[in-house]
N, CA, C and O atoms as CSV, one atom per row, in Angstrom:
chain,resi,resn,atom,element,x,y,z
A,1,UNK,N,N,-12.446,93.447,39.363
A,1,UNK,CA,C,-11.924,92.251,40.373
A,1,UNK,C,C,-12.274,92.901,41.503
A,1,UNK,O,O,-12.354,94.068,41.886
A,2,UNK,N,N,-12.518,91.481,42.060
A,2,UNK,CA,C,-12.313,91.670,43.715
A,2,UNK,C,C,-11.711,90.619,43.873
A,2,UNK,O,O,-11.283,89.733,43.133
A,3,UNK,N,N,-11.731,90.887,45.292
A,3,UNK,CA,C,-10.739,90.203,46.418
A,3,UNK,C,C,-11.024,89.412,47.358
A,3,UNK,O,O,-11.672,89.768,48.343
A,4,UNK,N,N,-10.418,87.816,47.113
A,4,UNK,CA,C,-10.893,87.184,47.921
A,4,UNK,C,C,-10.060,86.262,48.891
A,4,UNK,O,O,-8.976,85.836,48.492
A,5,UNK,N,N,-10.463,85.976,49.991
A,5,UNK,CA,C,-9.441,85.699,51.004
A,5,UNK,C,C,-8.320,84.855,50.755
A,5,UNK,O,O,-7.208,85.072,51.237
A,6,UNK,N,N,-8.647,83.715,49.869
A,6,UNK,CA,C,-8.074,83.224,50.019
A,6,UNK,C,C,-7.443,82.502,48.710
A,6,UNK,O,O,-6.941,81.388,48.562
A,7,UNK,N,N,-7.672,83.587,47.818
A,7,UNK,CA,C,-6.517,83.434,46.367
A,7,UNK,C,C,-6.417,84.647,46.164
A,7,UNK,O,O,-5.667,84.775,45.197
A,8,UNK,N,N,-6.724,85.553,46.500
A,8,UNK,CA,C,-6.365,86.931,46.420
A,8,UNK,C,C,-6.861,87.478,45.074
A,8,UNK,O,O,-8.069,87.332,45.257
A,9,UNK,N,N,-6.774,87.902,44.094
A,9,UNK,CA,C,-7.177,88.681,42.843
A,9,UNK,C,C,-8.220,88.008,42.336
A,9,UNK,O,O,-7.708,87.043,41.768
A,10,UNK,N,N,-9.137,87.964,42.235
A,10,UNK,CA,C,-9.869,87.213,41.271
A,10,UNK,C,C,-10.227,88.114,40.141
A,10,UNK,O,O,-10.782,89.152,40.501
A,11,UNK,N,N,-9.982,87.917,38.430
A,11,UNK,CA,C,-11.305,88.271,37.917
A,11,UNK,C,C,-11.245,88.221,36.143
A,11,UNK,O,O,-10.205,88.583,35.593
A,12,UNK,N,N,-11.873,87.971,35.704
A,12,UNK,CA,C,-11.502,87.323,33.908
A,12,UNK,C,C,-11.349,85.771,33.716
A,12,UNK,O,O,-11.015,85.129,32.720
A,13,UNK,N,N,-11.705,85.364,35.003
A,13,UNK,CA,C,-10.537,83.625,34.814
A,13,UNK,C,C,-9.359,84.004,35.172
A,13,UNK,O,O,-8.562,83.184,34.717
A,14,UNK,N,N,-8.778,84.891,35.802
A,14,UNK,CA,C,-7.653,85.014,36.555
A,14,UNK,C,C,-7.221,84.742,37.838
A,14,UNK,O,O,-8.197,85.102,38.496
A,15,UNK,N,N,-6.470,84.376,38.554
A,15,UNK,CA,C,-5.968,85.029,39.672
A,15,UNK,C,C,-4.927,85.013,40.266
A,15,UNK,O,O,-4.045,84.158,40.181
A,16,UNK,N,N,-4.947,85.973,40.926
A,16,UNK,CA,C,-3.827,86.925,40.756
A,16,UNK,C,C,-3.019,87.072,42.616
A,16,UNK,O,O,-3.258,88.123,43.212
A,17,UNK,N,N,-2.277,86.159,43.229
A,17,UNK,CA,C,-1.880,86.496,44.443
A,17,UNK,C,C,-1.407,87.648,44.598
A,17,UNK,O,O,-0.531,88.194,43.927
A,18,UNK,N,N,-2.340,88.300,46.059
A,18,UNK,CA,C,-1.221,89.764,46.982
A,18,UNK,C,C,-0.144,89.550,46.915
A,18,UNK,O,O,0.472,90.581,46.645
A,19,UNK,N,N,0.735,88.354,47.066
A,19,UNK,CA,C,2.332,88.313,47.306
A,19,UNK,C,C,2.851,88.099,46.056
A,19,UNK,O,O,2.247,87.921,44.998
A,20,UNK,N,N,3.931,88.129,46.258
A,20,UNK,CA,C,5.230,88.231,45.237
A,20,UNK,C,C,4.648,86.936,44.374
A,20,UNK,O,O,3.835,86.109,44.785
A,21,UNK,N,N,5.174,86.973,43.288
A,21,UNK,CA,C,4.710,85.876,42.037
A,21,UNK,C,C,5.782,84.830,42.269
A,21,UNK,O,O,6.981,85.083,42.384
A,22,UNK,N,N,5.242,83.661,42.323
A,22,UNK,CA,C,6.243,82.250,42.077
A,22,UNK,C,C,6.113,81.547,40.794
A,22,UNK,O,O,5.106,80.983,40.365
A,23,UNK,N,N,7.547,81.682,40.101
A,23,UNK,CA,C,7.345,81.047,38.832
A,23,UNK,C,C,7.954,79.696,39.219
A,23,UNK,O,O,9.169,79.835,39.365
A,24,UNK,N,N,7.574,78.518,39.423
A,24,UNK,CA,C,8.273,77.723,39.590
A,24,UNK,C,C,9.148,77.001,38.237
A,24,UNK,O,O,8.764,77.061,37.069
A,25,UNK,N,N,10.494,76.271,38.749
A,25,UNK,CA,C,10.845,75.563,37.158
A,25,UNK,C,C,10.295,74.432,36.685
A,25,UNK,O,O,9.351,73.850,37.219
A,26,UNK,N,N,10.908,74.060,35.597
A,26,UNK,CA,C,10.467,73.250,34.906
A,26,UNK,C,C,10.068,71.993,35.464
A,26,UNK,O,O,8.944,71.511,35.325
A,27,UNK,N,N,11.302,71.312,36.294
A,27,UNK,CA,C,11.242,70.446,36.471
A,27,UNK,C,C,10.024,69.896,38.137
A,27,UNK,O,O,9.300,68.915,38.307
A,28,UNK,N,N,10.331,71.051,38.987
A,28,UNK,CA,C,9.655,71.172,39.742
A,28,UNK,C,C,8.053,71.222,39.569
A,28,UNK,O,O,7.253,70.717,40.357
A,29,UNK,N,N,7.845,71.678,38.806
A,29,UNK,CA,C,6.705,71.491,38.120
A,29,UNK,C,C,6.425,70.077,37.629
A,29,UNK,O,O,5.523,69.569,38.294
A,30,UNK,N,N,6.846,69.377,36.798
A,30,UNK,CA,C,6.741,68.182,36.921
A,30,UNK,C,C,6.591,67.090,37.668
A,30,UNK,O,O,6.049,66.011,37.431
A,31,UNK,N,N,7.093,67.475,38.516
A,31,UNK,CA,C,7.774,66.713,40.021
A,31,UNK,C,C,6.304,67.025,40.542
A,31,UNK,O,O,5.566,66.060,40.743
A,32,UNK,N,N,5.939,68.021,40.722
A,32,UNK,CA,C,4.451,67.853,41.553
A,32,UNK,C,C,3.191,68.078,40.732
A,32,UNK,O,O,2.509,67.095,41.020
A,33,UNK,N,N,2.628,68.676,40.034
A,33,UNK,CA,C,1.871,68.795,39.228
A,33,UNK,C,C,1.440,67.727,38.390
A,33,UNK,O,O,2.004,67.886,37.307
A,34,UNK,N,N,0.754,66.771,38.367
A,34,UNK,CA,C,0.466,66.001,37.265
A,34,UNK,C,C,-1.306,66.119,37.189
A,34,UNK,O,O,-2.149,66.565,37.967
A,35,UNK,N,N,-1.364,65.480,35.844
A,35,UNK,CA,C,-2.645,65.504,35.650
A,35,UNK,C,C,-3.019,64.390,34.693
A,35,UNK,O,O,-2.180,63.882,33.950
A,36,UNK,N,N,-4.894,63.841,34.735
A,36,UNK,CA,C,-5.301,63.015,34.797
A,36,UNK,C,C,-5.462,62.659,33.069
A,36,UNK,O,O,-6.414,63.324,32.659
A,37,UNK,N,N,-4.913,61.925,32.064
A,37,UNK,CA,C,-4.978,61.598,30.575
A,37,UNK,C,C,-5.955,60.558,30.570
A,37,UNK,O,O,-5.753,59.646,31.372
A,38,UNK,N,N,-7.056,60.482,29.783
A,38,UNK,CA,C,-8.062,59.550,29.463
A,38,UNK,C,C,-7.347,58.768,28.256
A,38,UNK,O,O,-6.896,59.590,27.458
A,39,UNK,N,N,-7.113,57.514,27.890
A,39,UNK,CA,C,-6.449,56.919,27.138
A,39,UNK,C,C,-7.949,55.841,26.265
A,39,UNK,O,O,-8.815,55.794,27.139
A,40,UNK,N,N,-8.232,55.420,25.581
A,40,UNK,CA,C,-8.757,54.686,24.495
A,40,UNK,C,C,-8.015,53.675,24.222
A,40,UNK,O,O,-7.205,53.949,23.337
A,41,UNK,N,N,-7.940,52.513,24.644
A,41,UNK,CA,C,-7.165,51.589,23.728
A,41,UNK,C,C,-7.992,50.314,23.879
A,41,UNK,O,O,-8.728,50.148,24.851
A,42,UNK,N,N,-7.801,49.039,22.489
A,42,UNK,CA,C,-7.995,47.734,22.347
A,42,UNK,C,C,-8.011,46.857,23.970
A,42,UNK,O,O,-7.176,46.886,24.874
A,43,UNK,N,N,-9.149,46.210,23.877
A,43,UNK,CA,C,-8.975,45.635,25.532
A,43,UNK,C,C,-7.810,44.377,25.856
A,43,UNK,O,O,-7.344,43.996,26.930
A,44,UNK,N,N,-7.536,43.870,24.307
A,44,UNK,CA,C,-6.162,43.207,24.222
A,44,UNK,C,C,-5.369,43.865,24.552
A,44,UNK,O,O,-4.722,43.268,25.411
A,45,UNK,N,N,-4.801,45.292,24.291
A,45,UNK,CA,C,-3.747,45.911,23.959
A,45,UNK,C,C,-3.388,46.458,25.946
A,45,UNK,O,O,-2.378,46.830,26.545
A,46,UNK,N,N,-4.893,46.210,26.362
A,46,UNK,CA,C,-4.584,46.670,27.768
A,46,UNK,C,C,-4.259,45.660,28.878
A,46,UNK,O,O,-3.769,45.709,30.006
A,47,UNK,N,N,-4.940,44.364,27.740
A,47,UNK,CA,C,-4.657,42.850,28.983
A,47,UNK,C,C,-3.160,42.815,28.719
A,47,UNK,O,O,-2.677,42.301,29.728
A,48,UNK,N,N,-2.135,43.123,27.819
A,48,UNK,CA,C,-0.728,42.749,27.991
A,48,UNK,C,C,-0.040,43.915,28.493
A,48,UNK,O,O,1.072,43.653,28.951
A,49,UNK,N,N,-0.464,45.405,28.549
A,49,UNK,CA,C,0.059,46.019,29.025
A,49,UNK,C,C,0.152,45.521,30.595
A,49,UNK,O,O,1.050,45.460,31.434
A,50,UNK,N,N,-1.125,45.225,30.551
A,50,UNK,CA,C,-1.347,45.348,32.363
A,50,UNK,C,C,-0.077,44.184,32.888
A,50,UNK,O,O,0.690,44.333,33.840
A,51,UNK,N,N,-0.168,42.762,31.728
A,51,UNK,CA,C,0.844,41.591,31.883
A,51,UNK,C,C,2.128,42.110,32.258
A,51,UNK,O,O,2.799,41.537,33.118
A,52,UNK,N,N,2.685,43.582,31.440
A,52,UNK,CA,C,3.764,43.588,31.151
A,52,UNK,C,C,4.122,44.576,32.425
A,52,UNK,O,O,5.274,44.497,32.853
A,53,UNK,N,N,3.254,45.462,33.032
A,53,UNK,CA,C,3.427,45.876,34.128
A,53,UNK,C,C,3.509,45.601,35.582
A,53,UNK,O,O,4.027,46.226,36.507
A,54,UNK,N,N,2.593,44.053,35.494
A,54,UNK,CA,C,3.150,42.807,36.264
A,54,UNK,C,C,4.592,42.420,36.620
A,54,UNK,O,O,5.023,42.394,37.772
A,55,UNK,N,N,5.314,42.114,35.490
A,55,UNK,CA,C,6.458,41.407,35.024
A,55,UNK,C,C,7.516,42.533,35.741
A,55,UNK,O,O,8.223,42.285,36.718
A,56,UNK,N,N,7.472,43.414,35.249
A,56,UNK,CA,C,7.933,44.817,35.991
A,56,UNK,C,C,7.511,45.615,36.516
A,56,UNK,O,O,7.447,46.775,36.108
A,57,UNK,N,N,7.035,45.115,37.765
A,57,UNK,CA,C,6.212,45.563,39.346
A,57,UNK,C,C,6.132,46.333,38.822
A,57,UNK,O,O,7.304,46.597,38.553
A,58,UNK,N,N,5.173,47.481,38.102
A,58,UNK,CA,C,5.186,48.568,38.080
A,58,UNK,C,C,3.503,49.038,37.769
A,58,UNK,O,O,2.765,48.082,38.007
A,59,UNK,N,N,3.037,49.795,37.481
A,59,UNK,CA,C,1.642,49.863,36.901
A,59,UNK,C,C,1.577,50.149,35.278
A,59,UNK,O,O,2.527,50.050,34.501
A,60,UNK,N,N,0.679,50.400,35.064
A,60,UNK,CA,C,0.656,50.916,33.788
A,60,UNK,C,C,0.101,52.046,33.141
A,60,UNK,O,O,-0.502,52.135,32.072
A,61,UNK,N,N,0.511,53.143,34.239
A,61,UNK,CA,C,0.320,54.313,34.455
A,61,UNK,C,C,1.757,54.532,34.295
A,61,UNK,O,O,2.247,55.432,33.613
A,62,UNK,N,N,2.437,53.608,35.003
A,62,UNK,CA,C,3.858,54.029,35.115
A,62,UNK,C,C,4.899,53.729,33.848
A,62,UNK,O,O,6.071,53.956,33.545
A,63,UNK,N,N,3.872,53.157,33.372
A,63,UNK,CA,C,4.780,52.827,32.143
A,63,UNK,C,C,4.702,53.626,30.929
A,63,UNK,O,O,5.584,53.920,30.121
A,64,UNK,N,N,3.232,53.969,30.975
A,64,UNK,CA,C,2.824,54.995,30.315
A,64,UNK,C,C,3.506,56.454,30.100
A,64,UNK,O,O,3.961,56.905,29.049
A,65,UNK,N,N,3.446,57.179,31.604
A,65,UNK,CA,C,5.008,58.203,32.225
A,65,UNK,C,C,5.908,57.562,31.394
A,65,UNK,O,O,5.947,57.894,30.209
A,66,UNK,N,N,6.408,56.969,31.686
A,66,UNK,CA,C,8.118,56.720,31.398
A,66,UNK,C,C,8.572,56.509,29.877
A,66,UNK,O,O,9.721,56.749,29.508
A,67,UNK,N,N,7.180,55.857,28.707
A,67,UNK,CA,C,7.210,55.845,27.414
A,67,UNK,C,C,6.954,57.478,26.888
A,67,UNK,O,O,7.251,57.815,25.742
A,68,UNK,N,N,6.421,58.341,27.792
A,68,UNK,CA,C,6.137,59.714,27.238
A,68,UNK,C,C,7.126,60.532,27.747
A,68,UNK,O,O,7.156,61.710,27.392
A,69,UNK,N,N,7.952,60.088,28.536
A,69,UNK,CA,C,9.400,61.074,28.986
A,69,UNK,C,C,10.232,60.553,27.979
A,69,UNK,O,O,10.787,61.313,27.185
A,70,UNK,N,N,10.385,59.248,27.928
A,70,UNK,CA,C,11.291,58.694,26.730
A,70,UNK,C,C,11.503,59.409,25.464
A,70,UNK,O,O,12.449,59.664,24.720
A,71,UNK,N,N,9.867,59.693,25.539
A,71,UNK,CA,C,9.373,60.136,24.037
A,71,UNK,C,C,10.083,62.018,23.782
A,71,UNK,O,O,10.747,62.470,22.848
A,72,UNK,N,N,9.725,62.492,24.667
A,72,UNK,CA,C,10.275,63.692,24.767
A,72,UNK,C,C,11.459,63.982,24.798
A,72,UNK,O,O,11.956,64.919,24.173
A,73,UNK,N,N,12.176,63.054,25.680
A,73,UNK,CA,C,13.654,63.310,25.636
A,73,UNK,C,C,14.742,62.752,24.647
A,73,UNK,O,O,15.970,62.814,24.600
A,74,UNK,N,N,13.602,62.089,23.756
A,74,UNK,CA,C,15.200,61.134,22.375
A,74,UNK,C,C,15.242,62.486,21.872
A,74,UNK,O,O,16.156,63.117,22.403
A,75,UNK,N,N,14.612,63.115,21.082
A,75,UNK,CA,C,14.924,64.348,19.947
A,75,UNK,C,C,16.146,65.104,20.369
A,75,UNK,O,O,17.030,65.335,19.544
A,76,UNK,N,N,16.288,65.711,22.273
A,76,UNK,CA,C,17.482,66.104,22.910
A,76,UNK,C,C,18.498,65.473,23.176
A,76,UNK,O,O,19.539,66.107,23.344
A,77,UNK,N,N,18.492,63.918,23.299
A,77,UNK,CA,C,19.393,63.179,22.919
A,77,UNK,C,C,19.856,62.729,21.921
A,77,UNK,O,O,21.076,62.590,21.831
A,78,UNK,N,N,18.983,62.369,20.866
A,78,UNK,CA,C,19.950,62.334,19.006
A,78,UNK,C,C,20.456,63.852,19.285
A,78,UNK,O,O,21.673,63.941,19.127
A,79,UNK,N,N,19.776,65.173,19.692
A,79,UNK,CA,C,20.806,66.562,19.085
A,79,UNK,C,C,22.275,66.236,19.859
A,79,UNK,O,O,23.409,66.135,19.392
A,80,UNK,N,N,21.910,66.149,20.855
A,80,UNK,CA,C,23.562,65.597,21.586
A,80,UNK,C,C,24.104,64.635,21.044
A,80,UNK,O,O,25.065,65.123,20.451
A,81,UNK,N,N,24.086,63.361,20.843
A,81,UNK,CA,C,24.487,62.662,19.982
A,81,UNK,C,C,25.683,63.260,19.153
A,81,UNK,O,O,26.909,63.222,19.258
A,82,UNK,N,N,24.602,63.942,18.104
A,82,UNK,CA,C,24.936,64.523,16.812
A,82,UNK,C,C,25.922,65.315,16.724
A,82,UNK,O,O,26.943,65.149,16.056
A,83,UNK,N,N,25.540,66.526,17.642
A,83,UNK,CA,C,26.901,67.606,18.576
A,83,UNK,C,C,28.301,66.623,18.538
A,83,UNK,O,O,29.356,66.748,17.915
A,84,UNK,N,N,27.915,65.806,19.295
A,84,UNK,CA,C,29.472,64.504,19.851
A,84,UNK,C,C,29.975,64.261,18.794
A,84,UNK,O,O,31.155,64.571,18.634
A,85,UNK,N,N,29.166,63.566,17.636
A,85,UNK,CA,C,29.611,63.272,16.083
A,85,UNK,C,C,30.418,64.127,15.580
A,85,UNK,O,O,31.466,63.930,14.965
A,86,UNK,N,N,29.724,65.414,15.951
A,86,UNK,CA,C,30.141,65.721,14.804
A,86,UNK,C,C,31.618,66.750,15.707
A,86,UNK,O,O,32.356,67.516,15.087
A,87,UNK,N,N,31.692,66.553,16.802
A,87,UNK,CA,C,33.346,67.518,17.065
A,87,UNK,C,C,34.024,66.088,17.209
A,87,UNK,O,O,35.243,66.218,17.323
A,88,UNK,N,N,33.626,64.819,17.238
A,88,UNK,CA,C,34.479,63.987,16.413
A,88,UNK,C,C,35.032,63.694,15.718
A,88,UNK,O,O,36.091,63.114,15.963
A,89,UNK,N,N,34.717,63.877,14.792
A,89,UNK,CA,C,34.838,64.286,13.151
A,89,UNK,C,C,35.427,65.320,12.743
A,89,UNK,O,O,35.967,65.329,11.637
A,90,UNK,N,N,35.436,66.553,13.686
A,90,UNK,CA,C,36.143,68.006,13.314
A,90,UNK,C,C,37.357,67.937,14.352
A,90,UNK,O,O,38.033,68.947,14.548
A,91,UNK,N,N,37.614,66.794,14.983
A,91,UNK,CA,C,38.871,66.994,15.934
A,91,UNK,C,C,39.757,65.842,15.541
A,91,UNK,O,O,40.974,65.909,15.370
A,92,UNK,N,N,38.738,64.422,15.380
A,92,UNK,CA,C,39.751,63.126,14.535
A,92,UNK,C,C,39.101,61.912,15.802
A,92,UNK,O,O,39.055,62.156,17.008
A,93,UNK,N,N,38.809,61.078,15.381
A,93,UNK,CA,C,38.291,59.691,16.264
A,93,UNK,C,C,39.624,59.557,16.825
A,93,UNK,O,O,39.829,59.884,17.994
A,94,UNK,N,N,40.568,59.090,16.062
A,94,UNK,CA,C,41.664,58.523,16.800
A,94,UNK,C,C,42.868,59.259,16.345
A,94,UNK,O,O,42.822,59.635,15.174
A,95,UNK,N,N,44.071,59.582,17.107
A,95,UNK,CA,C,45.230,59.753,17.042
A,95,UNK,C,C,46.015,58.458,16.793
A,95,UNK,O,O,46.075,57.394,17.409
A,96,UNK,N,N,46.775,59.060,15.331
A,96,UNK,CA,C,47.760,57.670,14.677
A,96,UNK,C,C,49.150,58.132,15.500
A,96,UNK,O,O,49.543,57.216,16.222
A,97,UNK,N,N,49.741,58.983,15.544
A,97,UNK,CA,C,50.933,59.719,15.343
A,97,UNK,C,C,51.603,60.015,14.423
A,97,UNK,O,O,51.109,60.886,13.708
A,98,UNK,N,N,53.194,59.388,13.942
A,98,UNK,CA,C,53.893,59.752,13.294
A,98,UNK,C,C,53.398,58.028,12.465
A,98,UNK,O,O,53.370,56.879,12.905
A,99,UNK,N,N,53.122,58.550,11.310
A,99,UNK,CA,C,53.044,57.523,10.022
A,99,UNK,C,C,54.504,57.150,9.217
A,99,UNK,O,O,55.062,57.806,8.337
A,100,UNK,N,N,54.894,55.933,9.801
A,100,UNK,CA,C,55.903,56.038,9.201
A,100,UNK,C,C,56.105,54.908,7.897
A,100,UNK,O,O,57.185,54.446,7.531
A,101,UNK,N,N,54.570,54.566,7.232
A,101,UNK,CA,C,54.379,53.398,6.664
A,101,UNK,C,C,53.514,53.867,6.004
A,101,UNK,O,O,52.620,54.548,6.509
A,102,UNK,N,N,53.619,53.507,4.250
A,102,UNK,CA,C,52.781,53.726,2.922
A,102,UNK,C,C,51.427,52.501,2.881
A,102,UNK,O,O,51.290,51.370,3.347
A,103,UNK,N,N,50.721,53.266,2.203
A,103,UNK,CA,C,49.817,52.363,1.558
A,103,UNK,C,C,50.171,51.274,1.429
A,103,UNK,O,O,49.857,50.298,2.111
A,104,UNK,N,N,51.335,51.373,-0.074
A,104,UNK,CA,C,51.999,50.125,-0.800
A,104,UNK,C,C,52.605,49.359,0.150
A,104,UNK,O,O,52.788,48.146,0.039
A,105,UNK,N,N,53.083,50.373,1.557
A,105,UNK,CA,C,53.610,49.281,1.961
A,105,UNK,C,C,53.121,47.874,2.547
A,105,UNK,O,O,53.691,46.788,2.649
A,106,UNK,N,N,51.957,48.278,2.862
A,106,UNK,CA,C,50.771,47.705,3.771
A,106,UNK,C,C,50.845,46.611,2.695
A,106,UNK,O,O,51.033,45.511,3.214
A,107,UNK,N,N,50.758,46.576,1.415
A,107,UNK,CA,C,50.404,45.404,0.568
A,107,UNK,C,C,51.571,45.145,-0.600
A,107,UNK,O,O,51.423,45.269,-1.816
A,108,UNK,N,N,52.904,44.707,0.204
A,108,UNK,CA,C,54.132,44.414,-0.175
A,108,UNK,C,C,53.744,42.930,0.311
A,108,UNK,O,O,53.116,42.612,1.321
A,109,UNK,N,N,54.248,42.179,-0.611
A,109,UNK,CA,C,54.148,40.308,0.453
A,109,UNK,C,C,55.676,39.792,-0.003
A,109,UNK,O,O,56.101,38.703,0.383
């Protein structure tokens, strides 16, 4: 391994800093680091996406970012909704208080 002034230690494709390691949180990494992605789409789809973006006063890039974020978040939202529903079924959806009637009383005419 050799030491470079700007990057710390370098060897076998790894860069190690001489300072303490910094491990960013997931959200901080998402805010800072962006990668370019090349998409191949049909021209008419791209034109339609541009129109939608223009109507929403945004860019096609932003539309794609929002779509990907929603696709990633959807499974966790579903798990949370299922957990809440399971809890509601266990505890009861509504409280009826003391029931002073029977089913037969409801159908007496």
